[in-house]
C-alpha positions, 0 to 999 in steps of 0.5 A: 503571474499571481493568482487572484484571491478567488483562484487561490481559494479554489486551487487550495481546496481542490482534492484529487482522489484516485482509487488508491486513495492517493491525495495531492493537495496544492496551494499557491500562497500569495503574500501581501506587502510587508514593510519590515519583513518583505514579501514571500510566496509559498507553493506547496503540496502534500502527498498523503500516500508517502507522508511527504510535504514539499513547499517553496518560497520566493525568499530565503526564509527559515521554516520552524517546525513544532510538534504539539499534542492533544491532538498531535499536530505538526506545525510548520511556521513560515516567517515572512509569508502572509496568507492572502485569504482566510484560514482553509482546512482540508480533510485527508483521512482517518489517521492523518486527518486534516491539513490546515493553512492559516495566518498565525500572526502578522508576519507568519503563515502556519501549516498544520498537519493534525492526526487522529487523537489516538496517534502520534509521530515518532519524533526522531523520524520527522525530517525537515530538509533543505533541498535548496535555499527556496525549497524545503521538504518534510518527510513524516514517518507513518503515524503510530498509536499512542503508547506513552505521554508525549512532550507538549512541544518539540522544535525540529531543525533541518537535517541533510541525513537520509530518510529511512524507507521502512521503519522498524517500529514493531507497531507497524505492519511491514514497517508502514501500516500502523497496527490497531486492534484485532477484528475480535467481533468478526473472529467468532464467525470466521472460526465457526466457518472453520469448524464447519470446514474442519477438513481444511487447513487454512491461514489468513491475514486481512488488514484494514489500511485505514484503521489498522484493524486486522484479522490474523488466523494462522497468518504466519503458517507456511503453505505451498505458494503455487502461483501466488509466488508470481506476485512478488516476482512481478514486483521484483521485475518492476523494481529492476525496471525502476533501476534501469536493469530491464525494459518493458520492450526488451525481447525475451526468447522462450527457451526449451528449458523454460517451457513447462506445463500447467497454466498458461498458453505459451507452452503450446507455442514453438520454442524460440518464439520471442515476446516483449518483457511486458507481454511476458509479465502480463501473461505471467499474471493475467492468465497465470502462465507458468512458462512466462514465469520461468522466463521472468525468473531467468531474466531477473537472475534466477531463484537464488537472487530473487529469494535474497531480494525477498528477504530484504523485503522482510519476507520470512516464508517466501522461497522459490525452490523450483521452477514452475510448474511446481505441482509438488508445492516446494515453493512456499509463502504465507498469507502474512508475507503476501500481505506484506508485499502488498502493503509495501507496494501500495505505500510506495516502498518497493517501486516507483509510483508509475511502476506501482500503478502498472503492476496493480493494473496488471493484477486487476486484470487477472482472469480467475475470479473464483476466490477472493473476488467472488466474496466482494460486493458490487463495485469493489475492485481487487488487484490480486493473484491466485494459486491452485495446485489441486491440493492447495488454493490461495489468493492475495489481493488489495481491495478498494471498496466503493466507499473508499475503504482499502484493505489487504487480503491473503488466504491459503487453504489445503484441501482434498485434491480439487475439492470445490469446498475449499473454494467455497470456504475462501469465498465465504471468508471473503464475504464475511470480511467484506461485509464487516468492513462495509459497515460504519459500525463493524461491531454491530454488523457482525451477525446482521443480515448483511453478513450472512454467508453465501 
């Protein structure tokens, strides 16, 4: 049954936001009678988190794609399809800015994806694919900053080749987030804070997912991972869940060789007690249970297999060398590696959408809020994992601010054993970054009353 003209407009203009800024746009395009070209209907949706566009037609037509510049626009012409209502536009975000649908001429409907003026696409990686005679998809690569003059016109033809999941473009962090500019206006305050805490050794990496601006101070420095190692282990579990290698309800047995001290409560239960995998991974993260972690490492095939998996994700510094509790700090990572895992997860490169949501939900329920969360403003939400082995503390998380801005945060600090000033330092760094990103004009915000450390 065809929708009315009014229903079409309402359906097209509807925006489904989520706290992860996943936008899905849908429209049913109703054709009018065309004596020469016939009638066609295009149903479409655009997933901006995956940069993926799908559309179907009721006639076997041949879409034509063009890439135009100034600004960069991906144009998708649908010959034989007419639009039953006026041109409609929908704002998407700061990089992929607008999706527009319009009647280009009497016999062609046009969809236009417009980028911010300073961005373009890697033309080679735009893939138009025929899924069936009536179903087409367009996989867009991550937008990249303009570095050279682009051609004014490019026509792209369909391909059946596979779509790469992660780009190797050097301008993309983790192959998925366009890198823009360092947060240079913020660096002096951070470094002044570091000078006041000169007895600490730190490494930090923060990345604004909307603008690509970043703060990298020793982001590649290697530190003991402590319990932050549980973050990539969690994601590895959900990868295996997606692959059908594990299930959430399968039963895991707490063996004596896996029981350990340190954080968590499972160590106080009797050996041989059984838990579901979901209970185990939840305890591993929310209360940072070390015994649960060892059970998951064992279930996923051991440290060596996990380390190999981490390398395929591009993690250079993340290595499990010892089962938990690793109080000597032999397991290692870096703030850049932690941010990389999170960037891949929130961009759907490691796990399915359902697994991503479940993993982030578990991370949001962590019970330790004394580090990065303590520096966030009211209404901010963080999915994070902390680590603490006395002489080292660290935290890594994905932050969603009340204004919708999203950023990645990772920081490690070595300190005199259990010195509370290490915790205070992380809190103050977290607050400085949050206040900086919470302003419409971050440069002007630095040094303002709102950015006073506390």
